[in-house]
C-alpha positions in Angstrom: 130.5 -64.4 19.7 126.7 -64.5 20.0 124.6 -61.5 19.1 127.4 -59.3 17.8 131.0 -59.1 16.8 134.5 -58.3 18.1 137.3 -56.5 16.5 139.8 -59.4 16.9 138.5 -62.9 17.4 141.9 -64.7 17.2 145.6 -63.9 17.4 148.6 -64.1 19.8 149.5 -62.2 23.0 152.6 -62.5 25.1 152.3 -64.3 28.4 151.3 -62.1 31.2 150.2 -59.3 29.0 146.6 -57.8 28.8 144.3 -58.3 25.8 141.8 -55.5 24.9 139.0 -56.3 22.5 136.2 -54.0 21.2 132.7 -55.4 21.3 129.9 -54.5 18.8 126.4 -55.8 19.3 124.1 -56.2 16.3 120.9 -54.2 16.0 118.9 -56.4 18.2 121.3 -56.9 21.0 123.2 -54.8 23.5 126.4 -54.7 25.4 124.4 -54.0 28.6 124.6 -57.2 30.5 127.0 -58.9 28.0 128.9 -61.9 29.5 132.1 -63.7 28.6 133.6 -67.1 29.4 137.2 -65.8 28.9 139.4 -66.2 32.1 140.3 -63.0 33.8 137.9 -61.3 31.3 136.0 -58.1 32.3 133.5 -56.3 30.1 133.2 -52.5 30.7 130.9 -50.8 28.2 131.9 -52.1 24.8 135.4 -53.2 25.9 136.4 -56.7 26.9 139.7 -56.7 28.9 141.5 -60.0 29.5 144.3 -59.4 32.1 147.6 -61.4 32.7 147.1 -63.9 29.9 148.8 -67.2 31.1 147.5 -69.7 28.6 145.8 -70.1 25.3 142.3 -68.7 25.2 139.2 -70.3 23.7 136.2 -68.4 25.1 133.0 -66.7 24.1 131.2 -63.3 24.4 127.4 -63.3 24.6 125.4 -60.1 23.9 121.9 -60.1 25.5 118.9 -59.3 23.3 117.4 -55.8 23.7 114.3 -55.4 25.9 111.8 -52.6 25.8 109.4 -51.2 28.3 105.9 -50.5 27.0 103.3 -48.6 29.0 99.8 -48.1 27.6 97.1 -45.9 29.3 93.6 -44.7 28.5 91.2 -42.1 29.9 88.2 -43.8 28.3 88.9 -47.3 29.4 91.6 -49.7 30.7 94.4 -51.8 29.3 95.6 -55.1 30.7 98.4 -55.4 31.4 99.1 -51.7 31.3 102.9 -52.1 31.2 105.0 -54.9 29.8 108.7 -55.7 28.9 109.1 -57.0 25.4 112.2 -58.4 23.6 113.4 -56.7 20.5 111.4 -57.7 17.4 108.7 -59.5 19.4 105.0 -58.7 19.4 102.7 -58.3 22.4 98.9 -58.5 22.7 97.1 -56.4 25.4 93.5 -56.6 26.4 91.2 -53.5 26.0 88.2 -52.7 28.2 86.2 -49.6 27.3 84.5 -47.6 30.0 80.7 -47.4 30.1 79.5 -45.4 27.2 82.5 -46.2 25.1 83.4 -48.9 22.6 86.5 -50.4 21.1 85.0 -50.1 17.7 86.7 -47.1 16.1 89.2 -46.8 18.9 92.6 -45.3 18.1 96.1 -45.6 19.6 99.4 -43.7 19.6 101.4 -46.9 19.9 103.9 -47.6 17.1 103.2 -50.6 14.8 100.0 -51.2 16.6 96.6 -52.4 15.4 93.3 -52.8 17.3 91.3 -56.0 16.6 88.1 -56.4 18.6 89.1 -55.8 22.2 92.8 -56.5 21.6 95.7 -54.1 21.0 98.5 -55.9 19.1 101.9 -54.2 19.0 104.2 -55.9 16.4 108.0 -55.9 15.9 108.8 -53.9 19.0 112.0 -51.8 18.5 111.8 -49.1 21.1 110.3 -48.1 24.5 106.8 -46.8 24.3 104.6 -44.7 26.5 101.4 -44.5 24.5 97.6 -44.2 24.8 94.3 -45.8 23.7 91.3 -43.6 23.0 88.0 -45.5 22.9 85.2 -44.3 20.8 82.0 -43.2 22.4 79.2 -45.7 22.1 76.6 -43.1 23.1 76.7 -39.5 21.9 74.8 -36.5 23.3 72.9 -34.3 20.8 71.3 -30.9 21.1 69.6 -29.5 18.1 68.0 -26.1 18.2 65.2 -24.8 15.9 64.3 -21.4 14.6 60.7 -20.9 13.2 59.3 -24.2 14.5 59.9 -27.2 16.7 61.8 -30.5 16.3 61.2 -33.8 18.1 63.3 -35.0 19.7 65.6 -32.0 20.1 68.1 -33.4 22.6 69.2 -36.7 24.1 71.7 -39.4 23.3 72.2 -41.9 20.5 74.4 -45.0 20.0 77.5 -44.8 17.9 76.8 -45.5 14.2 73.1 -45.2 14.5 70.8 -42.9 12.5 69.0 -40.1 14.3 65.4 -39.4 13.1 63.9 -36.1 13.9 60.3 -34.8 13.1 60.2 -31.2 11.9 57.1 -29.0 12.6 57.1 -25.3 11.5 55.2 -22.8 13.5 52.2 -21.0 11.9 54.2 -18.3 10.3 57.0 -20.5 8.9 57.0 -23.4 6.4 58.6 -26.8 5.9 59.5 -26.2 2.2 63.1 -24.8 2.1 64.0 -25.8 5.6 67.8 -26.0 6.2 70.1 -27.5 8.8 73.7 -27.2 10.0 73.8 -30.8 11.1 76.4 -32.8 9.1 75.7 -36.0 7.2 72.0 -35.2 7.2 69.1 -35.2 4.7 65.6 -33.7 4.9 62.7 -35.5 3.3 59.3 -33.9 3.8 59.1 -33.2 7.5 61.8 -35.7 8.6 65.4 -34.8 9.3 67.7 -37.9 9.2 71.3 -37.6 10.6 73.1 -40.8 9.4 75.9 -42.8 11.1 76.4 -40.7 14.2 80.0 -40.9 15.4 80.3 -37.7 17.4 78.4 -35.3 19.6 75.9 -33.1 17.8 75.3 -29.4 18.3 73.5 -28.1 15.3 70.4 -26.2 14.2 67.4 -26.3 12.0 65.9 -23.2 10.4 62.4 -23.0 9.0 62.0 -20.3 6.3 59.3 -17.6 6.6 56.1 -18.5 4.7 56.4 -15.2 2.9 59.2 -13.2 1.4 61.3 -11.6 4.2 60.5 -7.8 4.2 57.3 -8.2 2.2 54.0 -6.8 3.3 52.7 -10.4 3.8 55.7 -11.2 6.0 55.0 -8.0 8.1 51.3 -9.0 8.5 52.2 -12.4 9.7 54.8 -11.1 12.2 52.5 -8.4 13.5 49.6 -10.8 13.8 51.3 -14.0 15.0 48.3 -15.3 17.0 47.3 -17.7 14.2 44.0 -19.6 14.7 41.6 -21.8 12.8 37.9 -21.5 13.1 35.6 -24.4 13.8 32.4 -22.8 12.8 31.4 -20.0 10.4 27.7 -19.7 10.8 27.7 -17.9 14.2 29.6 -14.8 13.1 32.5 -13.2 14.7 32.3 -9.8 16.5 35.2 -10.0 19.0 38.3 -7.8 19.0 40.9 -9.7 17.0 43.9 -7.3 16.9 47.1 -9.3 16.7 45.3 -12.3 15.2 45.0 -13.8 11.8 43.0 -16.9 10.9 44.2 -19.7 8.7 42.4 -21.8 6.1 44.1 -24.5 4.1 43.4 -27.7 2.1 44.1 -31.4 2.5 43.5 -34.4 0.3 40.2 -34.9 2.2 38.9 -31.3 1.7 40.1 -28.5 -0.5 39.1 -25.0 0.6 41.8 -22.9 -1.1 43.0 -22.6 -4.6 45.9 -24.7 -5.9 48.1 -22.1 -7.5 51.3 -24.1 -7.8 49.8 -27.2 -9.4 50.7 -29.7 -6.8 47.1 -30.8 -6.3 46.7 -29.3 -2.9 45.4 -25.8 -2.2 47.9 -23.4 -0.6 47.1 -21.9 2.8 45.5 -18.5 3.1 45.5 -16.2 6.1 42.7 -13.7 6.7 41.4 -11.1 9.1 38.1 -11.5 10.9 36.0 -9.8 13.5 36.7 -6.4 15.0 40.2 -6.0 13.5 41.3 -2.3 13.6 44.9 -2.7 12.4 44.6 -3.9 8.8 44.7 -0.4 7.2 46.9 0.2 4.1 47.5 3.5 2.4 48.2 2.9 -1.3 47.8 4.9 -4.5 46.4 7.8 -2.6 43.5 5.8 -1.1 42.9 3.8 2.1 42.3 0.1 1.9 41.7 -2.8 4.4 43.6 -6.1 4.2 41.1 -8.9 3.5 43.6 -11.7 3.4 46.9 -13.1 2.2 46.0 -14.9 -1.0 47.2 -18.4 -1.8 49.9 -17.0 -4.1 51.2 -14.8 -1.4 49.7 -11.5 -2.7 47.8 -9.4 -0.3 44.1 -8.7 -1.0 42.8 -5.2 -0.2 39.3 -3.8 0.0 38.8 -0.2 -1.1 38.1 2.0 2.0 37.9 5.6 0.8 40.0 8.7 0.7 40.0 9.1 4.5 39.7 6.5 7.3 36.7 8.2 8.7 34.7 8.3 5.5 31.1 7.2 5.2 31.4 6.9 1.4 34.1 4.3 0.8 33.0 3.5 -2.7 33.8 4.5 -6.3 30.3 4.7 -7.6 26.7 3.7 -7.4 25.8 1.4 -10.4 23.8 -1.6 -11.3 25.8 -4.8 -11.4 24.2 -5.5 -14.8 21.5 -3.6 -16.6 19.3 -6.7 -17.2 18.4 -9.6 -15.0 16.6 -12.0 -17.4 19.1 -14.8 -17.3 21.4 -16.6 -14.8 24.3 -15.4 -16.9 23.8 -11.8 -15.7 25.3 -12.8 -12.4 28.6 -13.0 -14.2 31.3 -10.4 -13.7 31.7 -11.2 -17.4 29.4 -13.3 -19.4 28.8 -14.9 -22.9 25.7 -16.0 -24.7 22.5 -17.4 -23.2 22.5 -20.9 -24.7 23.8 -23.0 -21.8 25.7 -22.6 -18.6 28.9 -23.3 -20.5 28.2 -20.5 -23.1 27.1 -18.1 -20.4 30.6 -18.5 -19.0 32.4 -17.6 -22.3 33.3 -14.2 -20.7 33.1 -12.2 -23.9 31.1 -9.3 -22.4 32.0 -7.2 -19.3 29.3 -6.6 -16.7 28.2 -3.1 -16.0 30.0 -3.1 -12.7 33.2 -4.3 -14.3 33.1 -1.5 -16.7 32.8 1.0 -13.9 35.7 -0.6 -11.9 37.9 -0.8 -15.0 37.4 2.8 -15.8 38.3 3.8 -12.2 41.4 1.6 -12.3 42.5 3.1 -15.6 42.0 6.7 -14.3 43.5 6.2 -10.9 45.9 3.3 -10.6 47.1 2.2 -14.0 49.9 4.7 -14.8 51.7 4.8 -11.5 50.5 1.9 -9.4 49.8 -1.0 -11.8 53.4 -2.3 -11.2 52.4 -3.0 -7.5 49.4 -5.1 -8.3 49.3 -8.9 -8.8 48.2 -10.2 -12.1 47.9 -13.8 -10.9 45.5 -13.2 -8.0 42.2 -15.0 -8.6 38.8 -13.4 -8.0 36.0 -16.0 -7.9 32.7 -15.2 -9.7 31.2 -18.5 -8.8 28.6 -19.7 -11.3 28.5 -23.4 -10.5 24.9 -24.4 -9.8 24.1 -25.7 -6.3 22.3 -29.0 -5.8 19.1 -27.4 -4.5 18.3 -25.8 -7.9 14.9 -26.8 -9.2 12.0 -26.1 -11.5 9.2 -24.2 -9.7 5.4 -24.7 -10.1 5.3 -22.3 -13.0 7.9 -24.3 -14.9 10.6 -21.6 -14.3 14.1 -22.7 -13.5 15.3 -21.7 -10.0 19.1 -21.7 -9.8 20.9 -21.4 -6.5 24.6 -20.6 -7.0 27.1 -22.9 -5.4 28.2 -20.3 -2.9 24.6 -19.7 -1.7 23.9 -23.5 -1.4 27.3 -24.1 0.3 26.5 -21.7 3.2 22.7 -21.6 3.4 22.7 -24.1 6.4 23.7 -24.3 10.0 26.7 -26.3 9.1 27.6 -24.1 6.1 31.2 -23.5 5.3 32.8 -20.8 3.1 35.6 -21.5 0.7 38.3 -19.7 -1.2 38.2 -22.4 -3.8 35.8 -21.6 -6.6 33.0 -24.1 -7.2 33.2 -25.9 -3.8 30.7 -27.8 -1.8 30.8 -27.4 1.9 32.6 -30.7 2.3 35.6 -29.4 0.2 34.7 -31.2 -3.0 33.5 -29.6 -6.3 30.0 -29.2 -7.5 31.2 -29.9 -11.0 33.4 -32.7 -12.2 36.1 -30.2 -13.2 36.6 -26.8 -11.7 35.4 -24.0 -14.0 38.4 -21.9 -14.7 36.0 -19.5 -16.4 34.8 -18.4 -13.0 38.4 -17.7 -11.7 39.0 -14.2 -12.9 42.5 -12.9 -13.1 44.7 -10.7 -15.3 47.1 -13.6 -16.1 46.6 -17.3 -16.7 49.7 -18.0 -14.6 48.6 -19.4 -11.3 45.4 -21.0 -12.6 43.2 -18.0 -13.3 41.3 -17.4 -16.6 43.3 -14.3 -17.6 40.1 -12.5 -18.7 40.5 -9.3 -16.6 41.3 -6.2 -18.5 42.9 -4.8 -15.3 43.8 -6.7 -12.1 40.8 -5.5 -10.0 37.4 -6.9 -9.1 35.1 -7.3 -6.1 35.0 -9.1 -2.8 33.2 -12.4 -2.6 30.5 -13.5 -0.2 32.8 -16.2 1.1 35.4 -13.6 2.0 32.7 -11.7 3.9 31.8 -14.9 5.9 35.4 -15.6 6.6 35.6 -12.0 7.9 32.8 -12.8 10.4 29.5 -12.0 8.7 26.5 -14.5 8.5 23.9 -14.9 5.8 20.7 -13.1 6.6 21.8 -11.7 10.0 22.6 -8.2 10.9 24.2 -6.9 14.1 27.7 -7.1 12.7 28.5 -3.4 13.1 31.9 -4.2 14.7 33.2 -6.1 11.6 36.3 -4.5 10.0 34.5 -4.8 6.6 31.7 -2.5 7.9 33.5 0.1 10.1 35.4 3.2 9.4 37.9 4.6 11.9 35.0 6.1 13.9 33.3 2.7 14.3 30.5 3.8 11.9 29.4 2.4 8.6 32.2 3.0 6.1 29.5 3.2 3.3 26.9 5.1 5.3 23.5 3.8 4.5 24.6 2.4 1.2 24.7 -1.3 0.5 27.6 -2.7 -1.6 28.2 -5.4 -4.2 30.0 -8.6 -3.9 30.8 -10.6 -7.0 29.0 -13.7 -5.8 25.8 -14.7 -7.6 23.0 -15.7 -5.3 20.1 -17.2 -7.2 17.9 -16.9 -10.3 14.1 -17.2 -10.3 12.6 -15.1 -13.0 15.3 -12.6 -12.2 19.0 -12.8 -11.3 20.1 -11.8 -7.8 23.6 -11.1 -6.4 24.8 -11.1 -2.9 25.3 -7.7 -1.3 26.4 -6.3 2.1 24.2 -3.9 3.9 25.3 -0.5 5.2 24.0 1.1 8.4 20.3 0.2 7.8 21.0 -3.5 8.7 24.7 -3.4 9.8 26.8 -5.9 8.0 23.9 -8.1 6.9 24.5 -10.4 3.9 21.5 -10.6 1.6 20.7 -10.7 -2.1 19.3 -8.2 -4.5 18.5 -7.9 -8.2 21.6 -7.3 -10.3 19.8 -4.3 -11.8 19.7 -2.4 -8.5 20.9 1.1 -9.1 21.3 2.0 -5.4 24.1 -0.4 -4.6 27.7 0.9 -4.4 31.0 -0.4 -5.6 34.0 -1.2 -3.3 36.7 -2.6 -5.6 39.3 -5.1 -4.5 43.0 -5.4 -5.6 45.9 -7.6 -4.6 49.4 -6.3 -3.9 52.1 -8.5 -5.3 53.9 -11.2 -3.3 57.1 -9.3 -3.7 55.8 -5.9 -2.6 58.0 -4.6 0.3 56.6 -3.2 3.6 57.8 0.4 4.1 56.2 1.8 7.3 53.2 1.8 9.5 51.5 -0.4 12.1 48.3 -1.0 10.3 46.2 1.4 12.4 44.0 4.0 10.6 46.3 6.7 11.9 49.5 4.9 10.9 48.5 2.6 8.0 50.9 0.2 6.3 52.7 1.7 3.3 54.6 -0.3 0.7 57.4 0.0 -1.9 58.3 -1.9 -5.0 61.7 -3.0 -6.3 62.7 -2.9 -10.0 62.5 -6.7 -10.3 59.1 -6.8 -8.5 57.8 -4.1 -10.8 58.1 -6.4 -13.8 56.9 -9.6 -12.1 53.4 -10.9 -12.5 53.2 -11.4 -8.8 
């Protein structure tokens, strides 16, 4: 017997009788097609019948080896040959050809005991029929990535299998790159670059840029209501046009810093401000009306006092001299020290006359119920750096020009929210004078010298708002107008906190009332006819409550428990 066994392989049988033998193939053979050399032998199924035995028998039964039919198909390529017959226990190698856009690398199969090597499918130790498949991997994958709050480049296309996809991230003007998130798997974000590594499938995912300011905050509402964000190229021509729905942005780079660095990374944060004829930046707070000057670098919102009614012509809290003497440059200080040197003048041990007035008003009107709304980190610049055009006159008297006056007293002048700046974005002094950066807390870079978190507007903020040194005709500026498009201070001029110059008497920059609408000039600090419009900054975390910013429907705000105790 070959390939199996029989139940009786020898013995005796009477002449003429029939011999019946049971056949049993081993595991790799079959009775199908079995043959015998026995005379008069017939195999039917697993029975060998030898009829009419007439002589001794010496014969053989041969079981054939099992054969299996293998069929392999693919919807992403082809297999050659696609079908084959293989003996039991043998192996077979088939050739694989992926369709265009696919590859054998990473291909998979449903065939048993099969491996893929290069472009070959190898099926080993075949022991059954198979009807199986090959799935080739894509060699090129489509991707479609959406963005919220900005743009990404590229956003769609195709990429080869196993490659890295590099995408540039660009937030729009009211969103930021810091804190950007993505749903794309196997990805990392470094700076403004999204890297999706080792792509092996189609990509449908998203990128979300966070809001620049806290969602639901007043700053966030201002940005969303005024999403036409622009940057100005010149500041010395003024700005009278209607600017509703628009804010302007000023920022800093390594080449030029025009904003304060409040987070300590060496680069000033962006600030967004209102300019021109803006009529929808009204806020009702603490029982008074205010106008939004700008969103500060720390995210707080700076407000200019605007009276008890929007139509007032007396939007000020008093009429006082900035200081009661003018005999030194130090009397341009919101606070000052001793008259020994510029350094000692900045010791800030004595409050100016105007500061005393403002502090008293704050204590009486805002401290008990509204102090929790107001930022303690916001910086108010009383810039006492000396400009490069300071000199000694013919009489031997020192003539100081403040940095802010020098910075903007030219056709190419440029304002700055950074204290002590030149117009090119560098400092007048080797190190920025923290003594000039008034704040109620030292957190955020200020000097922490303010008794209460309130001060005055700066001349730079006026120029950002659209005014020009020495020029009138700015009676459409939001800083000038009440809700009736008339001077909000009537005929009265009002103080800034920006020193102008000293020449046998200290002068400070002021803003004219209706006599010379919106004009920026300087006057002696001892002027007793100049009025006071204080400035505060609402905290970063203050929530918007209602209003559209118009004088008839001003913005209102609320404060949470956690925000109440925060510095900003």
